[in-house]
C-alpha positions in Angstrom: -10.1 68.2 -99.7 -8.1 65.6 -101.0 -5.7 63.6 -98.2 -2.4 64.1 -100.3 -3.4 67.8 -100.6 -4.0 67.8 -96.4 -0.6 65.9 -95.6 1.5 68.4 -98.1 -0.7 71.5 -96.0 0.7 69.5 -92.7 3.9 69.1 -94.1 4.5 72.6 -94.5 3.3 73.3 -90.8 5.9 71.1 -89.8 3.9 68.3 -88.7 5.7 64.5 -88.7 4.2 61.1 -88.9 3.8 59.7 -85.4 2.6 56.5 -86.1 0.4 54.1 -88.0 -3.0 53.4 -85.9 -5.7 50.8 -87.2 -7.9 53.4 -89.0 -5.6 57.0 -88.1 -2.5 58.3 -88.7 -0.8 60.2 -86.3 1.0 63.2 -86.8 2.2 65.9 -84.4 3.4 69.5 -85.0 7.2 69.4 -83.8 7.0 72.9 -82.6 3.9 72.8 -80.9 4.0 69.4 -79.5 0.3 68.5 -80.6 -1.0 65.6 -81.6 -3.7 65.0 -84.4 -5.6 61.3 -85.7 -5.6 61.8 -89.8 -8.8 59.6 -91.1 -6.7 56.9 -93.7 -10.1 57.8 -96.8 -9.2 59.8 -99.9 -11.5 62.1 -99.3 -12.0 64.2 -96.0 -14.7 66.4 -95.7 -13.7 69.9 -95.9 -14.9 70.7 -92.5 -13.0 68.0 -90.8 -10.0 69.1 -92.7 -10.2 73.1 -91.6 -10.6 71.6 -87.8 -7.6 69.3 -88.2 -5.1 72.3 -89.7 -6.2 74.8 -87.2 -5.8 72.0 -84.2 -1.9 71.4 -85.5 -0.9 74.8 -86.9 
């Protein structure tokens, strides 16, 4: 999955960027207050993307 597609899905779920890390950006769901790191690669493996979406939704 492209990183931009993943970020679009996360913003639709109500997630916001908290901070930039060394190799990851941290996003938080504003409703549930759950945080998750998002890698800065252009392509993110499908299983990882699905896991991130599941945890932040």
